C-alpha positions as CSV (number, residue, x, y, z in Angstrom):
1,M,0.0,0.0,0.0
2,T,1.4,3.3,-1.0
3,S,1.5,6.5,1.0
4,L,-1.2,8.0,-1.3
5,D,-3.5,5.0,-0.5
6,I,-2.9,5.5,3.2
7,G,-3.7,9.2,3.0
8,T,-6.9,8.4,1.1
9,N,-8.0,5.8,3.7
10,V,-7.3,8.3,6.5
11,R,-9.4,11.0,4.9
12,L,-12.2,8.5,4.3
13,A,-12.1,7.4,7.9
14,V,-12.2,11.1,9.1
15,D,-15.1,11.9,6.8
16,R,-17.1,8.9,8.1
17,L,-16.4,9.9,11.7
18,R,-17.5,13.4,11.0
19,A,-20.7,12.2,9.2
20,A,-21.4,9.8,12.2
21,W,-21.0,12.6,14.7
22,E,-23.3,14.9,12.7
23,W,-25.9,12.2,12.5
24,Y,-25.6,11.5,16.2
25,D,-25.8,15.2,17.1
26,S,-28.9,15.6,14.9
27,I,-31.0,13.2,17.0
28,P,-33.6,15.4,18.9
29,P,-33.0,13.8,22.4
30,I,-29.3,14.2,22.0
31,R,-29.7,17.8,20.9
32,R,-31.9,18.5,23.9
33,I,-29.3,17.0,26.2
34,H,-26.6,19.1,24.6
35,A,-28.8,22.2,25.1
36,Q,-29.4,21.4,28.7
37,L,-25.7,20.8,29.3
38,A,-24.9,24.2,27.6
39,K,-27.4,25.9,30.0
40,I,-25.8,24.2,33.0
41,R,-22.4,25.3,31.9
42,D,-23.6,28.9,31.4
43,A,-25.3,28.8,34.9
44,W,-22.1,27.5,36.4
45,R,-20.0,30.2,34.8
46,R,-22.4,32.9,36.0
47,M,-22.3,31.5,39.5
48,S,-18.5,31.3,39.4
49,R,-18.3,34.9,38.3
50,W,-20.7,35.9,41.1
51,L,-18.7,34.0,43.7
52,N,-15.5,35.7,42.5
53,S,-17.1,39.1,42.8
54,V,-18.4,38.6,46.3
55,M,-15.5,36.6,47.7
56,P,-12.9,38.7,49.7
57,K,-9.7,39.5,47.8
58,G,-7.3,39.9,50.8
59,L,-5.3,37.0,52.2
60,F,-6.3,37.8,55.7
61,A,-10.0,37.7,54.9
62,R,-9.7,34.6,52.8
63,A,-7.7,32.7,55.5
64,L,-10.3,33.8,58.1
65,L,-13.1,32.6,55.8
66,I,-11.3,29.2,55.5
67,I,-11.4,29.0,59.3
68,I,-14.9,30.3,59.8
69,L,-16.7,28.2,57.2
70,P,-15.7,24.8,58.4
71,M,-16.4,25.9,62.0
72,V,-19.9,27.1,61.1
73,I,-20.6,24.0,59.1
74,L,-19.3,21.7,61.8
75,Q,-21.3,23.5,64.6
76,S,-24.4,23.5,62.4
77,V,-24.2,19.8,61.8
78,V,-23.5,19.1,65.5
79,A,-26.5,21.3,66.4
80,L,-28.7,19.6,63.9
81,V,-27.8,16.1,65.0
82,F,-28.1,17.1,68.6
83,M,-31.4,18.8,68.2
84,E,-33.0,16.2,65.8
85,R,-31.7,13.1,67.5
86,H,-30.7,13.7,71.1
87,W,-33.3,16.3,72.0
88,N,-36.0,14.5,70.1
89,V,-35.3,11.3,72.0
90,V,-35.2,13.0,75.4
91,T,-38.4,15.0,74.7
92,Q,-40.2,11.9,73.5
93,R,-39.2,9.9,76.6
94,L,-40.1,12.7,79.0
95,T,-43.5,13.3,77.2
96,A,-44.2,9.6,77.3
97,G,-43.5,9.5,81.0
98,V,-45.9,12.4,81.7
99,V,-48.6,10.9,79.5
100,S,-48.1,7.5,81.3
101,D,-48.7,9.2,84.6
102,I,-51.9,10.9,83.3
103,A,-53.1,7.5,81.9
104,A,-52.5,5.9,85.3
105,L,-54.5,8.7,86.9
106,V,-57.3,8.1,84.5
107,D,-57.3,4.4,85.2
108,V,-57.2,5.0,89.0
109,Y,-60.1,7.5,88.7
110,K,-62.2,5.0,86.7
111,T,-61.4,2.0,88.9
112,Y,-61.8,3.7,92.3
113,P,-64.7,6.2,92.1
114,Q,-65.4,6.1,95.9
115,D,-63.4,9.3,96.5
116,A,-66.3,11.6,95.8
117,D,-64.6,14.9,96.3
118,Q,-61.3,13.7,94.7
119,A,-59.2,15.3,97.4
120,Q,-57.0,12.2,97.9
121,F,-56.8,11.8,94.2
122,R,-55.5,15.4,93.6
123,R,-53.1,15.1,96.6
124,I,-51.5,11.9,95.3
125,A,-51.3,13.4,91.8
126,Q,-49.5,16.5,93.1
127,E,-47.3,15.0,95.7
128,R,-46.3,11.8,93.9
129,L,-46.4,12.7,90.3
130,G,-46.0,16.5,90.3
131,L,-49.3,17.0,88.4
132,V,-52.1,19.5,89.3
133,V,-55.4,17.8,88.6
134,D,-59.0,19.1,88.8
135,F,-62.3,18.2,87.1
136,L,-64.5,20.3,84.9
137,P,-68.2,19.7,84.0
138,L,-68.7,17.6,80.9
139,G,-69.1,19.8,77.8
140,E,-67.4,20.6,74.5
141,M,-63.7,21.0,74.4
142,P,-62.3,24.5,73.7
143,P,-61.3,25.1,70.1
144,P,-57.7,24.1,69.2
145,R,-55.1,26.7,69.9
146,P,-52.8,27.8,67.1
147,K,-49.7,25.6,67.2
148,P,-46.2,26.7,66.2
149,F,-44.7,25.1,63.1
150,F,-41.8,23.5,64.8
151,S,-43.4,22.5,68.1
152,L,-41.7,19.3,69.1
153,L,-43.6,19.2,72.4
154,D,-46.9,19.6,70.7
155,Q,-46.3,16.8,68.2
156,T,-44.9,14.2,70.7
157,L,-47.6,15.0,73.4
158,S,-50.4,14.6,70.9
159,E,-48.9,11.4,69.6
160,E,-48.5,9.9,73.1
161,L,-52.1,10.9,74.2
162,R,-53.6,9.2,71.1
163,K,-51.4,6.1,71.7
164,Q,-51.8,5.7,75.5
165,I,-55.2,7.2,76.4
166,A,-57.2,7.2,73.2
167,R,-59.8,9.6,74.4
168,P,-60.8,13.1,73.2
169,Y,-58.2,15.6,74.4
170,W,-57.2,19.3,74.2
171,I,-53.7,20.6,74.9
172,D,-52.2,24.0,75.3
173,T,-48.4,24.1,74.8
174,V,-48.2,27.6,73.3
175,G,-46.7,30.5,75.2
176,K,-43.8,31.1,77.6
177,S,-45.6,29.6,80.5
178,S,-43.8,27.0,82.6
179,L,-46.9,24.8,82.6
180,V,-48.6,22.6,80.0
181,E,-52.4,22.3,80.1
182,I,-54.0,18.9,79.1
183,R,-57.7,18.2,79.1
184,I,-59.1,14.7,78.7
185,Q,-62.8,14.0,78.2
186,L,-64.1,11.2,80.5
187,D,-67.5,9.6,80.8
188,K,-69.0,12.1,83.3
189,N,-66.6,15.1,83.4
190,I,-63.4,16.5,82.0
191,M,-60.0,15.9,83.7
192,R,-57.8,19.0,83.5
193,V,-54.1,18.4,84.2
194,F,-51.3,21.0,84.6
195,A,-47.8,19.6,84.1
196,R,-44.5,21.3,84.3
197,R,-43.1,22.1,80.9
198,S,-39.6,21.0,82.0
199,A,-41.0,17.6,83.0
200,A,-42.1,16.9,79.4
201,Y,-39.6,18.9,77.3
202,A,-35.8,19.1,77.2
203,S,-35.7,22.9,77.1
204,N,-31.9,23.6,77.4
205,S,-31.5,24.9,73.8
206,E,-30.5,28.4,75.1
207,I,-27.7,27.0,77.1
208,F,-26.5,25.0,74.1
209,L,-26.6,28.1,71.8
210,I,-24.8,30.2,74.4
211,W,-22.0,27.6,74.7
212,M,-21.8,27.3,70.9
213,V,-21.6,31.1,70.3
214,G,-19.2,31.5,73.2
215,T,-16.8,28.9,72.0
216,S,-17.0,30.2,68.5
217,V,-16.1,33.7,69.6
218,V,-13.1,32.4,71.6
219,L,-11.9,30.3,68.7
220,L,-12.3,33.2,66.2
221,T,-10.4,35.5,68.5
222,V,-7.5,33.1,68.7
223,A,-7.6,32.5,65.0
224,I,-7.6,36.3,64.2
225,I,-4.6,36.9,66.5
226,F,-2.6,34.0,65.0
227,L,-3.6,35.0,61.4
228,R,-2.5,38.6,61.9
229,N,0.9,37.4,63.2
230,Q,1.2,35.1,60.2
231,I,0.1,37.8,57.6
232,K,2.4,40.5,58.9
233,P,5.6,39.0,57.5
234,I,3.9,38.6,54.1
235,L,2.8,42.2,54.1
236,K,6.4,43.3,55.1
237,L,7.7,41.2,52.2
238,A,5.3,42.8,49.8
239,D,6.2,46.3,51.0
240,A,9.9,45.5,50.7
241,A,9.4,44.2,47.1
242,E,7.3,47.2,46.2
243,G,9.8,49.6,47.7
244,F,12.7,47.9,45.9
245,G,10.7,48.0,42.6
246,K,10.3,51.8,43.1
247,G,14.0,52.2,43.6
248,R,13.9,52.9,47.3
249,D,16.1,51.4,50.0
250,V,14.7,48.6,52.1
251,P,16.3,49.0,55.6
252,N,15.9,46.6,58.4
253,F,14.2,43.9,56.4
254,R,14.8,40.4,57.5
255,P,13.0,37.1,57.1
256,R,10.2,36.4,59.6
257,G,7.1,34.3,60.0
258,A,6.5,30.7,58.9
259,R,9.1,28.6,57.1
260,E,7.6,29.2,53.6
261,V,7.4,33.0,54.2
262,R,11.0,33.0,55.4
263,R,12.0,31.1,52.3
264,A,10.3,33.6,50.1
265,A,11.8,36.5,52.0
266,Q,15.3,35.0,51.8
267,A,14.8,34.5,48.0
268,F,13.9,38.2,47.7
269,I,17.0,39.2,49.6
270,E,19.2,37.1,47.4
271,M,17.5,38.4,44.3
272,K,17.9,42.0,45.5
273,T,21.6,41.3,46.2
274,R,22.2,39.8,42.8
275,V,20.4,42.8,41.0
276,E,22.4,45.3,43.0
277,R,25.7,43.4,42.3
278,A,24.9,43.3,38.6
279,I,24.2,47.0,38.5
280,E,27.4,47.8,40.5
281,Q,29.4,45.6,38.1
282,R,27.9,47.3,35.1
283,T,28.6,50.8,36.5
284,A,32.1,49.9,37.6
285,M,32.9,48.5,34.1
286,L,31.6,51.5,32.4
287,A,33.3,53.8,34.8
288,G,36.6,52.1,34.0
289,V,35.9,52.4,30.3
290,S,34.9,56.0,30.8
291,H,38.2,56.7,32.7
292,D,40.3,55.2,30.0
293,L,38.4,57.0,27.2
294,R,38.7,60.3,29.2
295,T,42.4,59.8,29.4
296,V,42.6,59.5,25.6
297,L,40.3,62.5,25.2
298,T,42.5,64.5,27.5
299,R,45.5,63.7,25.4
300,F,43.5,64.8,22.3
301,K,42.7,68.1,23.9
302,L,46.3,68.7,24.9
303,E,47.5,67.9,21.4
304,L,44.8,70.2,19.9
305,A,45.9,73.0,22.3
306,L,49.5,72.8,20.9
307,L,48.2,73.1,17.3
308,D,47.7,76.4,15.7
309,D,44.2,77.8,15.4
310,G,42.5,77.0,12.2
311,P,39.4,75.5,10.6
312,E,40.7,72.0,11.0
313,A,41.6,72.4,14.7
314,E,38.1,73.9,15.4
315,A,36.4,71.0,13.8
316,M,38.5,68.5,15.7
317,K,37.8,70.3,19.0
318,K,34.0,70.1,18.3
319,D,34.4,66.4,17.6
320,V,36.3,65.9,20.9
321,D,33.7,67.8,22.8
322,E,30.9,65.8,21.2
323,M,32.7,62.6,22.1
324,A,33.0,63.8,25.7
325,R,29.2,64.5,25.9
326,M,28.5,61.1,24.4
327,L,30.7,59.4,26.9
328,E,28.9,61.2,29.8
329,A,25.5,60.2,28.3
330,Y,26.6,56.5,28.1
331,L,27.8,56.5,31.7
332,A,24.6,58.2,32.9
333,F,22.5,55.6,31.1
334,A,24.4,52.7,32.6
335,R,24.5,54.2,36.1
336,G,20.9,55.3,36.1
337,D,21.5,57.5,39.2
338,L,20.8,54.4,41.4
339,G,23.1,55.6,44.1
340,E,20.7,58.4,45.0
341,A,18.4,57.9,48.0
342,A,14.6,58.5,47.6
343,A,13.2,61.5,49.5
344,P,9.9,63.4,49.6
345,T,10.0,65.9,46.8
346,D,7.7,68.9,45.9
347,M,6.7,67.9,42.4
348,A,4.9,71.2,41.6
349,A,8.1,73.0,42.2
350,F,9.9,70.6,40.0
351,L,7.5,71.3,37.1
352,D,7.9,75.0,37.7
353,E,11.6,74.7,37.3
354,L,11.2,72.8,34.1
355,K,8.8,75.5,32.8
356,D,11.4,78.3,33.6
357,D,14.1,76.4,31.7
358,A,11.9,75.9,28.7
359,E,10.8,79.6,28.7
360,R,14.4,80.7,28.9
361,H,15.0,78.9,25.6
362,G,12.0,80.7,24.0
363,H,9.2,78.2,24.3
364,R,5.7,78.9,25.5
365,T,5.1,76.6,28.4
366,T,2.2,76.1,30.8
367,V,2.2,74.0,34.0
368,V,-0.8,72.6,36.0
369,F,-0.6,70.3,38.9
370,H,-3.5,68.6,40.7
371,G,-3.4,66.8,44.1
372,T,-0.8,66.7,46.9
373,P,2.5,67.7,45.3
374,L,4.8,65.9,47.9
375,V,6.0,62.6,46.3
376,T,8.8,60.3,47.4
377,V,11.2,59.9,44.4
378,R,14.9,60.1,43.8
379,P,15.0,63.8,43.1
380,A,18.0,64.2,40.7
381,A,17.1,61.1,38.7
382,F,13.4,62.0,38.3
383,K,14.3,65.5,37.4
384,R,16.5,64.2,34.7
385,C,13.7,62.0,33.4
386,L,11.3,64.9,33.1
387,A,14.0,67.2,31.7
388,N,14.7,64.7,28.9
389,L,11.0,64.7,28.0
390,V,10.7,68.5,28.1
391,S,13.9,69.0,26.1
392,N,12.7,66.5,23.6
393,A,9.5,68.4,23.2
394,A,11.2,71.8,23.1
395,R,13.5,70.6,20.3
396,F,10.6,70.0,17.8
397,A,7.8,72.2,19.1
398,H,7.0,75.9,20.0
399,S,4.4,75.3,22.7
400,I,4.6,72.9,25.6
401,A,2.0,72.0,28.2
402,I,3.0,70.1,31.4
403,T,0.3,68.6,33.6
404,G,0.7,66.7,36.8
405,H,-1.8,64.7,38.8
406,R,-1.3,62.8,42.0
407,D,-3.9,60.5,43.6
408,H,-3.6,57.8,46.4
409,R,-1.9,55.4,44.0
410,Y,0.0,57.1,41.2
411,L,1.8,60.2,40.1
412,T,1.0,61.0,36.5
413,I,2.8,63.7,34.5
414,T,2.1,64.5,30.8
415,V,4.2,66.6,28.5
416,D,2.2,67.8,25.5
417,D,3.6,69.7,22.5
418,D,2.5,71.0,19.1
419,G,5.4,69.4,17.1
420,P,5.4,66.9,14.3
421,G,4.9,63.9,16.7
422,I,6.1,60.4,16.1
423,P,4.4,57.7,13.9
424,L,2.4,55.1,15.8
425,D,4.6,52.2,14.7
426,K,7.8,54.0,15.8
427,R,6.7,55.0,19.3
428,E,8.2,52.0,21.0
429,D,11.3,52.0,18.8
430,V,12.4,55.4,20.0
431,F,12.9,54.0,23.5
432,K,15.6,51.6,22.3
433,P,19.1,52.8,23.4
434,F,21.4,54.2,20.7
435,L,18.6,54.1,18.1
436,R,18.1,57.3,16.1
437,L,15.4,57.6,13.5
438,D,15.2,60.1,10.7
439,D,14.0,63.4,12.3
440,A,13.7,61.3,15.5
441,R,12.7,62.8,18.8
442,N,14.7,60.4,20.9
443,Q,17.9,62.3,20.3
444,D,19.4,64.1,23.2
445,E,21.6,67.1,22.8
446,G,24.7,65.0,22.3
447,G,23.0,63.1,19.5
448,T,23.5,59.7,21.2
449,G,19.9,58.5,20.9
450,L,19.6,58.0,24.7
451,G,17.3,60.7,25.8
452,L,14.0,58.7,25.9
453,A,15.9,55.5,26.8
454,I,17.3,57.2,29.9
455,A,13.9,58.7,30.8
456,R,12.2,55.3,30.6
457,D,14.9,53.6,32.5
458,I,14.5,56.1,35.4
459,A,10.7,55.7,35.3
460,N,11.1,51.9,35.4
461,S,13.5,52.1,38.3
462,H,10.7,54.0,40.2
463,G,8.3,51.1,39.4
464,G,6.5,53.1,36.6
465,D,6.7,53.6,32.9
466,I,6.6,56.1,30.0
467,T,4.1,55.9,27.2
468,L,3.7,58.0,24.0
469,G,0.4,59.1,22.5
470,D,-1.3,61.8,20.5
471,S,-1.4,65.3,22.1
472,P,-4.5,67.5,22.1
473,L,-2.1,70.3,20.9
474,G,-1.5,68.3,17.7
475,G,1.9,66.9,18.5
476,L,3.2,64.2,20.9
477,R,2.1,63.4,24.4
478,A,4.6,61.7,26.7
479,T,3.1,60.3,29.9
480,V,5.1,59.3,33.0
481,K,3.2,57.2,35.5
482,V,4.9,56.0,38.7
483,P,3.4,54.5,41.9
484,V,3.5,56.7,45.0
């Protein structure tokens, strides 16, 4: 069999399977089953989304819920079993005992009628059986009293009276009275019996509920105390990671808490050490390169100083000065001003300084700031970031608008201009180091193509980012957004 025949047979088998599945799916009962399954899946998805929306998002609340739910379910099951089994059995036996005493009294009264005034009968009932008995004239029974829906005493008492006495009766178990009234119709009169409710009903539910609620409160208090102590190290680790991501120092941080939390904290410390070591090595390497190149540039300057003035010497001096500026830009990009400590900074004053610099160079500039201006950043680095954006706008535009906004989470600063802007497909490319496009706006004054790259690097070191978009002035909008 050739490979062509094998391929033909496989295609035929696939076509037959597809036809069989289409025939199977076209059967009306199967289609109805599929429709019902689809409805069940949709209902399950909606319920899952609803549960996700109402469930707590914090670790403390979720851990507390993990403790509370099993406790509530366990106590509910215990209460249900206790109420439905233990209390039912106890109440049935107590009620059966009270009804047996009443049945014995009925039998005694019918068998020994010689006690005309029933004084001895009532005395024996009260002293020996704890029942108060008297007799009413024969007549119709009172109408039945409304009975509660979950009256265990009413149900068991009625059942025992029908079983043991089998005579017309009337009972009153409603109310908060400590007595239960029972009337039994005899041949010549009606026997009325008052029994203590506690003798026929196990009424200790209040004590059980008090114990259940009390133990739950104690257990929840202990759980909350222990959970808070376990969550604190996690919160400290999160704060340390957030601070390091914003470029801030993390003093006095050390692993605490459970073994897993200590392991995560130790991993964070090791990662922080490796990152800082890599940055230091990069800075040290470029500092060495910079030192060597500066030595060469110094020799160039000395040799140029010994030459006679002329057009060639002036051109060479400009080239040497440009090389020095480029070298400083490379070193600044590699260093990123990471040695600077973060400090509370008046951002409104920062923006005013940038406005004054732009106006001195002949550009119309406006500044607006909303919110609390005090923000914790590395001042020199952040000023360099914003200055690069403003100088980039000033190089290609006449009007500049700087807007700042600070809320409880982020500091957002936008720099708008009326220049030519940058095409949409090039707005990410201009952040690449050393990349210079035609008429690009990512060129700093030295022409190294590092202006926007340095600005984004500084924003990233603060835990934020820089994005480019269209400006309402018609040019480019640069937006810096960093967490506070």
